[in-house]
C-alpha positions in Angstrom: 21.0 53.7 14.7 24.2 52.6 12.9 24.5 49.9 10.3 27.8 49.2 8.5 28.1 46.6 5.8 31.3 45.4 4.1 33.2 48.6 4.7 36.7 48.9 3.0 39.2 51.7 3.2 42.7 51.6 1.8 45.4 54.2 2.0 48.5 54.3 -0.2 51.6 54.8 1.8 54.6 55.0 -0.5 54.5 51.8 -2.6 52.4 50.0 -0.1 48.6 49.7 0.1 47.5 49.8 3.7 44.1 48.2 4.3 42.7 50.3 7.2 39.3 48.7 7.1 38.6 45.2 5.6 35.0 44.1 4.9 33.9 45.5 8.2 30.3 44.8 9.4 28.8 46.4 12.5 25.5 47.3 14.0 25.1 49.7 16.9 21.8 50.4 18.7 20.8 53.9 20.1 22.2 54.6 23.5 25.0 52.0 23.5 28.3 52.7 25.3 31.2 51.0 23.3 34.9 50.9 23.7 37.0 50.3 20.6 40.4 48.8 21.2 43.3 47.4 19.2 47.0 48.0 18.4 48.2 51.1 16.6 47.3 50.8 12.9 44.4 48.5 13.5 41.8 50.9 11.9 40.2 52.3 15.1 40.6 56.0 14.1 39.7 55.3 10.5 36.5 53.6 11.6 35.7 56.7 13.8 36.4 59.0 10.9 34.0 57.0 8.6 31.3 56.9 11.2 31.7 60.6 11.8 31.5 61.3 8.1 35.0 62.8 8.0 36.1 60.2 5.6 34.4 58.0 2.9 35.0 54.3 2.6 36.2 52.9 -0.7 33.3 50.5 -0.7 30.5 49.3 1.5 27.4 50.9 3.1 26.9 53.1 6.1 23.5 54.0 7.4 23.2 56.6 10.2 19.8 57.1 11.8 18.3 55.5 8.6 20.3 57.8 6.3 22.3 56.2 3.5 25.4 58.4 3.9 27.2 57.0 0.9 24.6 58.5 -1.5 24.8 62.0 -0.1 26.7 64.8 -1.8 29.4 66.5 0.4 27.1 69.4 1.4 24.5 67.1 2.7 27.1 64.9 4.5 28.3 68.1 6.3 24.8 68.9 7.4 24.2 65.4 8.7 27.6 65.5 10.5 26.8 68.8 12.1 23.4 67.7 13.4 23.9 64.0 14.2 27.5 63.6 15.3 29.8 65.1 18.0 33.6 64.6 18.2 36.0 64.7 21.1 39.7 64.4 20.4 42.8 63.7 22.5 44.2 67.2 21.7 41.0 69.2 22.3 41.2 71.3 19.1 39.9 74.4 20.7 40.4 77.7 19.0 43.0 79.6 21.1 41.7 83.1 20.6 38.1 82.2 21.5 36.8 82.0 25.1 35.3 78.8 26.4 31.8 80.1 25.7 32.7 81.2 22.2 34.3 77.8 21.4 31.1 76.0 22.6 28.9 78.3 20.5 30.9 77.9 17.3 28.9 74.9 15.8 25.7 76.9 16.4 27.2 80.0 14.7 28.2 77.9 11.7 24.7 76.4 11.6 23.0 79.8 11.7 21.3 79.2 15.1 19.5 82.2 16.5 21.8 84.3 18.8 19.3 84.2 21.6 19.0 80.4 21.5 22.8 80.2 21.2 23.3 82.1 24.5 20.7 80.0 26.3 22.2 76.7 25.1 25.8 77.7 25.9 24.8 78.9 29.4 22.9 75.7 30.1 25.7 73.4 29.0 28.3 75.5 30.9 26.3 75.0 34.0 25.7 71.3 33.5 29.4 70.7 33.1 30.4 72.9 36.0 32.2 75.4 33.7 30.1 78.6 34.3 32.9 80.3 36.1 35.3 79.6 33.1 33.0 80.9 30.4 35.2 83.9 29.5 38.5 82.1 29.9 40.6 81.3 26.8 41.9 77.7 26.4 45.4 78.7 27.7 43.7 79.8 30.9 42.1 76.4 31.5 43.4 73.1 32.9 43.6 70.1 30.7 40.4 68.6 32.2 38.6 71.9 31.8 39.7 72.2 28.1 38.4 68.7 27.4 35.1 69.4 29.1 34.8 72.6 26.9 35.5 70.3 23.9 32.8 67.9 25.1 30.4 70.9 25.5 31.2 72.0 21.9 30.7 68.5 20.6 27.2 68.1 22.2 25.8 71.6 22.0 24.0 70.7 18.8 22.4 67.8 20.6 23.8 65.0 18.4 22.6 61.4 18.7 26.2 60.0 18.3 29.3 61.1 20.2 32.7 59.8 19.0 35.7 60.1 21.4 39.2 59.4 20.2 41.5 58.8 23.2 39.7 61.5 25.2 41.8 61.0 28.3 45.2 60.6 26.5 46.6 64.0 27.4 45.1 64.1 31.0 46.2 63.1 34.4 44.3 60.5 36.3 42.0 62.9 38.2 41.2 65.0 35.0 40.6 61.8 33.0 38.2 60.5 35.6 36.2 63.8 35.4 36.1 63.6 31.6 34.9 60.0 31.6 32.3 60.8 34.2 31.0 63.6 32.0 30.9 61.4 28.9 29.1 58.6 30.8 26.5 61.1 32.1 25.8 62.1 28.5 25.4 58.4 27.6 22.9 57.9 30.4 20.9 60.8 29.0 20.6 58.8 25.8 23.6 59.7 23.5 25.3 56.8 21.8 29.0 56.9 22.9 31.9 55.3 21.1 35.3 55.6 22.8 38.6 54.7 21.1 41.2 53.9 23.8 44.4 52.0 24.5 43.7 52.1 28.2 42.1 48.8 29.5 40.7 50.6 32.6 38.9 53.1 30.4 37.6 50.3 28.1 36.4 48.3 31.1 33.9 51.0 31.9 32.0 50.4 28.6 29.1 48.0 28.2 30.4 46.6 24.8 33.9 46.0 23.7 35.1 45.9 20.1 38.6 44.8 19.4 40.2 45.5 16.0 43.2 44.0 14.3 44.4 44.9 10.7 41.2 46.7 9.9 38.8 43.9 11.0 36.7 43.3 14.1 38.2 40.2 15.8 36.1 40.4 19.0 32.8 42.0 19.7 31.3 41.3 23.2 28.9 42.9 25.6 29.5 42.9 29.4 
């Protein structure tokens, strides 16, 4: 599924070079449920951005579903990202002027999916996430938990094999956070590989594998 070998990523911050990833090695099997933890600045989000093909490492190798992503031109990387990876962020990143259904359909519109198939997929995913009565509501008409579930629907409507969630409950109350995690875990049980970056030990405890990062390196990797 995922194989990472000797990944390095450095950012220049003023006069200082910040090593976000240091010779990082990682293997992830299909269907795993992994929590990634560590202090701020440990490289968690940088790792997610590299795995999601939003960023390129300075050196190293990254294979996703057997694809050597480092040899791909940007257009091909975008195509792999669109079909293989879904993203869920702390701040939702929904488009304010679009309805829930339109936000969910957006990746399929960008991919040129047939309109009939788009409607069927959007309807099915709205029903599966209990959002069918919110289909025509804009984000400002939804609760935080509903907005995050719309974001999850948008992230998974293209049926990716990998779902990356960066602090998915960070802006939610306890009840909404529980709903969101239950939704993500149901998707994982259906076969999607789930990686969750979190500072919350209770959220991390739900995962079956825990990766702890410090200064751009994995210092602990254990299964429960």
